[in-house]
DSSP file (Angstrom, degrees, kcal/mol; ACC not computed):
  #  RESIDUE AA STRUCTURE BP1 BP2  ACC     N-H-->O    O-->H-N    N-H-->O    O-->H-N    TCO  KAPPA ALPHA  PHI   PSI    X-CA   Y-CA   Z-CA
    1    1 A X     >        0   0    0      0, 0.0     4,-2.3     0, 0.0     5,-0.2   0.000 360.0 360.0 360.0 -43.6   44.7  132.7  102.1
    2    2 A X  H  >  +     0   0    0      1,-0.2     4,-2.5     2,-0.2     5,-0.2   0.912 360.0  53.0 -60.8 -41.5   43.4  134.6  105.2
    3    3 A X  H  > S+     0   0    0      1,-0.2     4,-2.4     2,-0.2    -1,-0.2   0.914 109.7  47.0 -60.3 -44.4   40.0  134.8  103.5
    4    4 A X  H  > S+     0   0    0      2,-0.2     4,-2.2     1,-0.2    -1,-0.2   0.866 112.1  50.7 -68.4 -35.1   39.9  131.0  102.8
    5    5 A X  H  X S+     0   0    0     -4,-2.3     4,-2.5     2,-0.2    -2,-0.2   0.907 111.3  48.4 -66.2 -40.7   40.9  130.3  106.4
    6    6 A X  H  X S+     0   0    0     -4,-2.5     4,-2.8     2,-0.2    -2,-0.2   0.913 111.2  50.2 -64.3 -42.6   38.2  132.6  107.7
    7    7 A X  H  X S+     0   0    0     -4,-2.4     4,-2.0     2,-0.2    -2,-0.2   0.902 111.2  49.0 -61.9 -41.6   35.7  130.9  105.5
    8    8 A X  H  X S+     0   0    0     -4,-2.2     4,-2.1     2,-0.2    -2,-0.2   0.915 112.1  48.5 -64.1 -43.8   36.8  127.5  106.7
    9    9 A X  H  X S+     0   0    0     -4,-2.5     4,-2.3     1,-0.2    -2,-0.2   0.897 109.5  52.3 -63.0 -41.2   36.5  128.6  110.3
   10   10 A X  H  X S+     0   0    0     -4,-2.8     4,-2.2     2,-0.2    -1,-0.2   0.888 107.5  52.8 -61.4 -39.3   33.1  130.1  109.7
   11   11 A X  H  X S+     0   0    0     -4,-2.0     4,-2.2     1,-0.2    -1,-0.2   0.923 109.5  48.8 -61.8 -44.3   32.0  126.8  108.2
   12   12 A X  H  X S+     0   0    0     -4,-2.1     4,-2.6     1,-0.2    -2,-0.2   0.886 109.7  51.9 -62.2 -39.7   33.2  125.0  111.4
   13   13 A X  H  X S+     0   0    0     -4,-2.3     4,-2.5     2,-0.2    -1,-0.2   0.892 109.2  50.0 -65.5 -39.3   31.4  127.5  113.6
   14   14 A X  H  X S+     0   0    0     -4,-2.2     4,-2.1     2,-0.2    -2,-0.2   0.912 112.7  46.7 -64.7 -42.1   28.1  126.9  111.7
   15   15 A X  H  X S+     0   0    0     -4,-2.2     4,-2.6     2,-0.2    -2,-0.2   0.904 112.2  50.4 -65.8 -40.4   28.5  123.1  112.1
   16   16 A X  H  X S+     0   0    0     -4,-2.6     4,-2.8     2,-0.2     5,-0.2   0.901 109.3  51.6 -64.1 -40.7   29.4  123.5  115.8
   17   17 A X  H  X S+     0   0    0     -4,-2.5     4,-2.4     2,-0.2    -1,-0.2   0.915 111.9  46.3 -61.8 -43.1   26.3  125.7  116.3
   18   18 A X  H  X S+     0   0    0     -4,-2.1     4,-2.3     2,-0.2    -2,-0.2   0.910 111.9  51.6 -64.8 -42.7   24.1  123.0  114.6
   19   19 A X  H  X S+     0   0    0     -4,-2.6     4,-0.9     2,-0.2    -2,-0.2   0.932 112.8  44.8 -58.4 -48.2   25.8  120.3  116.7
   20   20 A X  H  <>S+     0   0    0     -4,-2.8     5,-2.5     1,-0.2     3,-0.5   0.889 110.2  54.8 -66.5 -38.7   25.1  122.2  119.9
   21   21 A X  H ><5S+     0   0    0     -4,-2.4     3,-1.7     1,-0.2    -1,-0.2   0.912 105.7  52.5 -59.1 -42.7   21.5  122.9  118.9
   22   22 A X  H 3<5S+     0   0    0     -4,-2.3    -1,-0.2     1,-0.3    -2,-0.2   0.756 105.5  56.2 -63.8 -24.0   21.0  119.2  118.3
   23   23 A X  T 3<5S-     0   0    0     -4,-0.9    -1,-0.3    -3,-0.5    -2,-0.2   0.367 129.7 -95.1 -89.4   3.9   22.3  118.7  121.9
   24   24 A X  T < 5S+     0   0    0     -3,-1.7    22,-0.4     1,-0.3    -3,-0.2   0.471  81.3 134.8  98.5   2.4   19.6  121.1  123.3
   25   25 A X      < -     0   0    0     -5,-2.5     2,-0.5    -6,-0.1    -1,-0.3  -0.478  47.7-140.2 -78.0 154.8   21.7  124.3  123.4
   26   26 A X  E     -A   44   0A   0     18,-2.4    18,-2.2    -2,-0.1     2,-0.5  -0.977  14.1-136.5-116.4 119.3   20.1  127.5  122.1
   27   27 A X  E     +A   43   0A   0     -2,-0.5    16,-0.3    16,-0.2     3,-0.1  -0.629  25.7 175.3 -77.3 123.4   22.5  129.7  120.2
   28   28 A X  E     -     0   0A   0     14,-3.4     2,-0.3    -2,-0.5    15,-0.2   0.781  62.9  -4.7 -97.6 -35.8   22.1  133.3  121.3
   29   29 A X  E     -A   42   0A   0     13,-1.7    13,-2.7     3,-0.0    -1,-0.3  -0.987  57.8-147.7-158.0 156.8   24.9  135.1  119.3
   30   30 A X  E    S+A   41   0A   0     -2,-0.3    11,-0.2    11,-0.2    10,-0.2  -0.969  74.6   2.6-131.6 148.6   27.8  134.3  117.0
   31   31 A X  E    S-     0   0A   0      9,-2.7     2,-0.6    -2,-0.3     9,-0.2   0.866  76.2-177.2  47.0  49.4   31.1  136.0  116.5
   32   32 A X  E     -A   39   0A   0      7,-1.9     7,-2.8    -3,-0.1     2,-0.3  -0.669  12.8-147.6 -81.4 120.6   30.6  138.5  119.2
   33   33 A X  E     +A   38   0A   0     -2,-0.6     2,-0.3     5,-0.2     5,-0.2  -0.694  21.4 171.2 -92.3 140.0   33.5  140.9  119.5
   34   34 A X  E >   -A   37   0A   0      3,-2.4     3,-0.9    -2,-0.3    46,-0.1  -0.821  52.5 -94.8-131.5 173.1   34.6  142.5  122.7
   35   35 A X  T 3  S+     0   0    0     -2,-0.3     3,-0.1     1,-0.2    45,-0.1   0.691 126.4  49.4 -62.4 -15.5   37.7  144.6  123.6
   36   36 A X  T 3  S-     0   0    0      1,-0.4     2,-0.3    40,-0.1    -1,-0.2   0.561 124.7 -73.9-101.2 -11.3   39.4  141.4  124.7
   37   37 A X  E <   -A   34   0A   0     -3,-0.9    -3,-2.4    42,-0.1     2,-0.4  -0.935  59.8 -53.3 146.2-169.8   38.6  139.2  121.6
   38   38 A X  E     -A   33   0A   0     -2,-0.3     2,-0.6    -5,-0.2    -5,-0.2  -0.865  30.8-147.5-110.2 137.9   35.9  137.4  119.9
   39   39 A X  E     -A   32   0A   0     -7,-2.8    -7,-1.9    -2,-0.4     3,-0.1  -0.916  10.7-153.8 -98.5 123.9   33.5  134.8  121.3
   40   40 A X  E    S+     0   0A   0     -2,-0.6    -9,-2.7    12,-0.5     2,-0.4   0.954  74.7   5.4 -64.3 -51.5   32.6  132.3  118.6
   41   41 A X  E     -AB  30  52A   0     11,-1.8    11,-3.2   -11,-0.2     2,-0.5  -0.999  56.3-161.2-137.2 137.4   29.3  131.2  120.0
   42   42 A X  E     +AB  29  51A   0    -13,-2.7   -14,-3.4    -2,-0.4   -13,-1.7  -0.987  29.9 170.0-114.1 124.0   27.2  132.4  122.9
   43   43 A X  E     -AB  27  50A   0      7,-3.0     7,-2.9    -2,-0.5     2,-0.5  -0.800  33.4-129.8-128.8 166.7   24.7  129.7  123.9
   44   44 A X  E     -AB  26  49A   0    -18,-2.2   -18,-2.4    -2,-0.3     2,-0.5  -0.991  14.6-173.4-116.5 130.5   22.2  128.9  126.6
   45   45 A X  E >  S- B   0  48A   0      3,-2.9     3,-1.7    -2,-0.5     2,-0.4  -0.859  71.5 -57.7-119.3  90.8   22.3  125.4  128.1
   46   46 A X  T 3  S-     0   0    0     -2,-0.5   -20,-0.1   -22,-0.4   -22,-0.0  -0.607 120.8 -18.6  67.1-126.7   19.2  125.4  130.3
   47   47 A X  T 3  S+     0   0    0     -2,-0.4     2,-0.3    -3,-0.1    -1,-0.3   0.579 120.4  96.6 -85.2 -10.9   19.8  128.3  132.7
   48   48 A X  E <   -B   45   0A   0     -3,-1.7    -3,-2.9    45,-0.1     2,-0.4  -0.606  68.5-137.4 -88.4 138.4   23.5  128.5  132.1
   49   49 A X  E     -Bc  44  95A   0     45,-2.6    47,-1.8    -2,-0.3     2,-0.5  -0.789  22.3-160.0 -87.7 134.1   25.2  130.9  129.6
   50   50 A X  E     -Bc  43  96A   0     -7,-2.9    -7,-3.0    -2,-0.4     2,-0.6  -0.973  10.4-158.2-123.3 123.4   27.9  129.1  127.6
   51   51 A X  E     -Bc  42  97A   0     45,-2.5    47,-2.2    -2,-0.5     2,-0.5  -0.895  21.9-158.2 -99.2 118.6   30.7  130.9  125.8
   52   52 A X  E     -Bc  41  98A   0    -11,-3.2   -11,-1.8    -2,-0.6   -12,-0.5  -0.863  16.0-161.1-112.4 126.8   32.0  128.5  123.1
   53   53 A X  E     - c   0  99A   0     45,-2.4    47,-2.5    -2,-0.5     2,-0.5  -0.912  17.6-155.8 -97.7 126.2   35.4  128.5  121.4
   54   54 A X  E     - c   0 100A   0     -2,-0.5     2,-0.5    45,-0.2    47,-0.2  -0.902   9.3-170.2-108.1 129.7   35.3  126.6  118.2
   55   55 A X  E     - c   0 101A   0     45,-2.2    47,-2.8    -2,-0.5     2,-0.4  -0.982   5.7-169.3-119.6 124.1   38.4  125.0  116.7
   56   56 A X  E     + c   0 102A   0     -2,-0.5     2,-0.3    45,-0.2    47,-0.2  -0.941   9.4 171.9-118.1 132.2   38.2  123.6  113.1
   57   57 A X  E     - c   0 103A   0     45,-2.6    47,-2.5    -2,-0.4    48,-0.2  -0.969  35.2-146.4-138.9 153.3   40.9  121.5  111.5
   58   58 A X  S    S-     0   0    0     -2,-0.3     2,-0.3    45,-0.2    -1,-0.1   0.700  86.4  -7.2 -86.7 -23.3   41.3  119.5  108.3
   59   59 A X        -     0   0    0      4,-0.1     3,-0.3    45,-0.1    -1,-0.2  -0.943  66.0-107.7-158.7 175.8   43.6  116.9  110.1
   60   60 A X  S >  S+     0   0    0     -2,-0.3     3,-2.6     1,-0.2     4,-0.1   0.117  74.7 122.1 -97.6  19.2   45.4  116.1  113.3
   61   61 A X  T 3  S+     0   0    0      1,-0.3    -1,-0.2     2,-0.0     3,-0.1   0.846  85.4  32.5 -50.8 -38.1   48.8  116.8  111.6
   62   62 A X  T 3  S-     0   0    0      1,-0.5    -1,-0.3    -3,-0.3     2,-0.1   0.077 129.6 -88.2-108.0  22.9   49.5  119.4  114.3
   63   63 A X  S <  S-     0   0    0     -3,-2.6    -1,-0.5     3,-0.0     2,-0.1  -0.427  71.9 -26.9 102.2-178.2   47.6  117.7  117.1
   64   64 A X    >   -     0   0    0     -2,-0.1     3,-1.4     1,-0.1     4,-0.4  -0.466  59.7-124.1 -69.7 141.6   44.0  117.7  118.3
   65   65 A X  G >  S+     0   0    0      1,-0.3     3,-1.9     2,-0.2    -1,-0.1   0.890 109.5  57.5 -55.6 -41.9   42.2  121.0  117.5
   66   66 A X  G >  S+     0   0    0      1,-0.3     3,-1.4     2,-0.2    -1,-0.3   0.709  91.6  71.7 -65.6 -18.9   41.3  121.6  121.1
   67   67 A X  G <  S+     0   0    0     -3,-1.4    -1,-0.3     1,-0.3    -2,-0.2   0.683  84.8  68.9 -68.5 -16.3   45.0  121.5  122.1
   68   68 A X  G <  S+     0   0    0     -3,-1.9     2,-1.2    -4,-0.4    -1,-0.3   0.489  71.6  99.4 -82.7  -1.0   45.4  124.8  120.3
   69   69 A X    <   -     0   0    0     -3,-1.4    -1,-0.1    -4,-0.1     2,-0.0  -0.737  65.0-166.7 -86.5  98.7   43.3  126.6  123.0
   70   70 A X     >  -     0   0    0     -2,-1.2     4,-2.5     1,-0.1     5,-0.2  -0.237  35.9-104.0 -82.6 169.7   46.2  128.0  125.1
   71   71 A X  H  > S+     0   0    0      1,-0.2     4,-2.3     2,-0.2     5,-0.1   0.888 124.2  53.3 -59.3 -39.7   46.0  129.5  128.6
   72   72 A X  H  > S+     0   0    0      2,-0.2     4,-1.9     1,-0.2    -1,-0.2   0.896 109.0  48.6 -63.5 -39.7   46.3  132.9  127.1
   73   73 A X  H  > S+     0   0    0      2,-0.2     4,-2.3     1,-0.2    -2,-0.2   0.916 110.0  51.3 -66.4 -43.2   43.4  132.2  124.8
   74   74 A X  H  X S+     0   0    0     -4,-2.5     4,-2.8     1,-0.2    -2,-0.2   0.910 108.2  52.6 -60.3 -42.0   41.3  130.9  127.7
   75   75 A X  H  X S+     0   0    0     -4,-2.3     4,-2.5     1,-0.2    -1,-0.2   0.908 109.5  48.5 -61.1 -42.5   42.1  134.1  129.6
   76   76 A X  H  X S+     0   0    0     -4,-1.9     4,-2.5     2,-0.2    -1,-0.2   0.886 111.5  50.3 -64.4 -38.5   40.9  136.3  126.7
   77   77 A X  H  X S+     0   0    0     -4,-2.3     4,-3.0     2,-0.2    -2,-0.2   0.932 111.1  48.4 -64.2 -45.4   37.7  134.2  126.5
   78   78 A X  H  X S+     0   0    0     -4,-2.8     4,-2.7     2,-0.2    -2,-0.2   0.923 112.8  47.6 -62.5 -44.6   37.1  134.6  130.2
   79   79 A X  H  X S+     0   0    0     -4,-2.5     4,-2.0     2,-0.2    -1,-0.2   0.912 113.7  47.9 -62.9 -41.7   37.7  138.4  130.0
   80   80 A X  H  X S+     0   0    0     -4,-2.5     4,-2.5     2,-0.2    -2,-0.2   0.917 111.3  51.0 -63.2 -43.0   35.4  138.6  126.9
   81   81 A X  H  X S+     0   0    0     -4,-3.0     4,-2.7     1,-0.2    -2,-0.2   0.925 109.8  49.0 -61.0 -45.9   32.7  136.5  128.7
   82   82 A X  H  X S+     0   0    0     -4,-2.7     4,-1.9     1,-0.2    -1,-0.2   0.885 110.7  51.9 -62.2 -38.2   32.9  138.8  131.8
   83   83 A X  H  X S+     0   0    0     -4,-2.0     4,-2.8    -5,-0.2    -2,-0.2   0.929 111.5  46.0 -62.1 -46.4   32.5  141.8  129.5
   84   84 A X  H  X S+     0   0    0     -4,-2.5     4,-2.7     2,-0.2     6,-0.3   0.897 108.9  55.3 -65.6 -41.4   29.5  140.3  127.8
   85   85 A X  H  <>S+     0   0    0     -4,-2.7     5,-2.7     1,-0.2     4,-0.3   0.911 114.1  40.8 -59.0 -42.7   27.9  139.4  131.1
   86   86 A X  H ><5S+     0   0    0     -4,-1.9     3,-1.0     3,-0.2    -2,-0.2   0.923 113.4  54.0 -69.6 -44.5   28.1  143.0  132.3
   87   87 A X  H 3<5S+     0   0    0     -4,-2.8    -2,-0.2     1,-0.3    -1,-0.2   0.876 116.6  37.3 -57.4 -41.1   27.1  144.4  128.9
   88   88 A X  T 3<5S-     0   0    0     -4,-2.7    -1,-0.3    -5,-0.2    -2,-0.2   0.380 109.6-121.2 -94.6   3.2   23.9  142.3  128.8
   89   89 A X  T < 5 +     0   0    0     -3,-1.0     2,-1.5    -4,-0.3    -3,-0.2   0.870  54.5 158.2  57.5  39.3   23.3  142.7  132.5
   90   90 A X    > < +     0   0    0     -5,-2.7     3,-0.8    -6,-0.3     2,-0.3  -0.528  18.5 169.9 -89.5  67.0   23.4  138.9  133.0
   91   91 A X  T 3   +     0   0    0     -2,-1.5     3,-0.1     1,-0.2    -5,-0.0  -0.593  60.4   7.7 -83.9 140.5   24.2  139.3  136.7
   92   92 A X  T 3  S+     0   0    0     -2,-0.3     2,-0.5     1,-0.2    -1,-0.2   0.732  91.9 134.3  61.6  24.6   24.0  136.2  138.9
   93   93 A X    <   -     0   0    0     -3,-0.8    -1,-0.2    -8,-0.0   -45,-0.1  -0.909  60.2-117.9-101.5 128.8   23.5  133.9  135.9
   94   94 A X        +     0   0    0     -2,-0.5   -45,-2.6   -47,-0.1     2,-0.3  -0.353  41.9 175.1 -64.0 145.4   25.7  130.8  136.0
   95   95 A X  E     -c   49   0A   0    -47,-0.2     2,-0.3   -51,-0.0   -45,-0.2  -0.962  13.9-179.6-148.1 163.1   28.1  130.6  133.0
   96   96 A X  E     -c   50   0A   0    -47,-1.8   -45,-2.5    -2,-0.3     2,-0.5  -0.956  27.0-115.8-154.6 170.4   31.0  128.5  131.7
   97   97 A X  E     -c   51   0A   0     20,-0.5    20,-2.5    -2,-0.3     2,-0.3  -0.970  31.4-177.0-115.4 128.6   33.4  128.2  128.8
   98   98 A X  E     -c   52   0A   0    -47,-2.2   -45,-2.4    -2,-0.5     2,-0.4  -0.842  15.5-146.1-118.4 158.4   33.3  125.2  126.5
   99   99 A X  E     -cD  53 114A   0     15,-2.3    15,-3.2    -2,-0.3     2,-0.5  -0.996  11.0-170.9-123.5 131.4   35.4  124.2  123.5
  100  100 A X  E     -cD  54 113A   0    -47,-2.5   -45,-2.2    -2,-0.4     2,-0.4  -0.987   6.9-162.4-120.1 124.0   34.0  122.4  120.5
  101  101 A X  E     -cD  55 112A   0     11,-2.7    11,-1.8    -2,-0.5     2,-0.5  -0.846   2.7-160.2-105.6 145.9   36.4  121.1  117.9
  102  102 A X  E     -cD  56 111A   0    -47,-2.8   -45,-2.6    -2,-0.4     2,-0.5  -0.987   7.1-166.4-125.3 119.6   35.4  120.1  114.4
  103  103 A X  E     -cD  57 110A   0      7,-2.5     7,-2.2    -2,-0.5     3,-0.2  -0.920  12.5-173.9-112.2 131.7   37.6  117.8  112.4
  104  104 A X        +     0   0    0    -47,-2.5   -46,-0.2    -2,-0.5   -45,-0.1   0.223  59.9 100.4-105.4  12.3   37.2  117.3  108.7
  105  105 A X  S    S+     0   0    0    -48,-0.2     2,-0.2     5,-0.1    -1,-0.2   0.291  77.8  65.8 -84.7  15.2   39.8  114.4  108.2
  106  106 A X  S    S-     0   0    0     -3,-0.2     4,-0.1     2,-0.1     3,-0.0  -0.730 101.4 -98.4-122.0 173.8   36.9  111.9  108.1
  107  107 A X  S    S+     0   0    0     -2,-0.2     2,-0.3     1,-0.1    -1,-0.1   0.905 114.0  24.9 -62.5 -41.0   34.0  111.4  105.7
  108  108 A X  S    S-     0   0    0      1,-0.0    -2,-0.1    -3,-0.0    -1,-0.1  -0.910 106.3 -86.8-118.8 152.4   31.7  113.3  108.0
  109  109 A X        -     0   0    0     -2,-0.3     2,-0.5    -5,-0.1    -5,-0.2  -0.247  37.9-143.5 -58.9 142.9   32.8  116.0  110.5
  110  110 A X  E     -D  103   0A   0     -7,-2.2    -7,-2.5    -4,-0.1     2,-0.4  -0.938  13.7-155.0-110.5 130.3   33.8  114.7  113.9
  111  111 A X  E     -D  102   0A   0     -2,-0.5     2,-0.4    -9,-0.2    -9,-0.2  -0.845  11.8-171.4-108.0 139.5   33.0  116.8  117.0
  112  112 A X  E     -D  101   0A   0    -11,-1.8   -11,-2.7    -2,-0.4     2,-0.6  -0.999   9.6-163.5-124.9 128.1   34.6  116.9  120.4
  113  113 A X  E     -D  100   0A   0     -2,-0.4     2,-0.6   -13,-0.2   -13,-0.2  -0.940   4.9-170.4-119.1 112.9   32.9  118.9  123.1
  114  114 A X  E     -D   99   0A   0    -15,-3.2   -15,-2.3    -2,-0.6     3,-0.4  -0.905  16.0-153.6-102.3 116.1   34.8  119.9  126.2
  115  115 A X        +     0   0    0     -2,-0.6   -17,-0.2     1,-0.2    -2,-0.0  -0.701  63.3   2.2 -95.2 139.2   32.5  121.3  128.8
  116  116 A X  S    S-     0   0    0     -2,-0.3   -18,-0.2     1,-0.1    -1,-0.2   0.906  74.4-171.0  63.1  48.8   33.5  123.8  131.5
  117  117 A X        -     0   0    0    -20,-2.5   -20,-0.5    -3,-0.4     2,-0.3  -0.366   5.4-163.8 -70.4 155.9   37.2  124.3  130.7
  118  118 A X        -     0   0    0    -22,-0.1     2,-0.1    -2,-0.0   -44,-0.1  -0.856  26.8 -82.5-136.0 166.9   39.1  126.3  133.2
  119  119 A X        -     0   0    0     -2,-0.3     3,-0.1     1,-0.1     5,-0.1  -0.459  52.8-102.7 -69.4 141.8   42.4  128.2  133.5
  120  120 A X    >   -     0   0    0      1,-0.1     3,-2.0    -2,-0.1     4,-0.2  -0.343  56.5 -76.8 -60.1 148.8   45.5  126.1  134.2
  121  121 A X  T 3  S+     0   0    0      1,-0.3    -1,-0.1     2,-0.1    -3,-0.0  -0.165 118.0  15.1 -49.5 132.1   46.6  126.3  137.8
  122  122 A X  T 3  S+     0   0    0     -3,-0.1    -1,-0.3     1,-0.1    -2,-0.1   0.479  93.8 107.5  83.9   2.2   48.5  129.5  138.5
  123  123 A X    <         0   0    0     -3,-2.0    -2,-0.1     1,-0.2    -3,-0.1   0.606 360.0 360.0 -89.4 -10.8   47.3  131.3  135.4
  124  124 A X              0   0    0     -4,-0.2    -1,-0.2    -5,-0.1    -3,-0.1   0.508 360.0 360.0 -75.8 360.0   44.9  133.7  137.2
């Protein structure tokens, strides 16, 4: 079961990468692991580095896919992003965190792109 879920998630990440590429983003890296977690996609949007969390779902039975990105998950993404920025010496480069959801409960996948998500108030 875990293998099939991972395969499904990988499929969503590939579709999200293609979607972002069509929007003018350049995918720099995928499934980058850090001590704090994994960044699904690292992209460039012009001069900005974008760390993308991809959520893939078959239906909205349990809500919108992007709703599953919790404050704790955002904190891990931010820590991972800061780690990567230091690791690659991307100092003084603007960056943000985006969420792309991919829903398969339609004939063709439906994408939702949330740009520049931030920590909920008081979570820092």
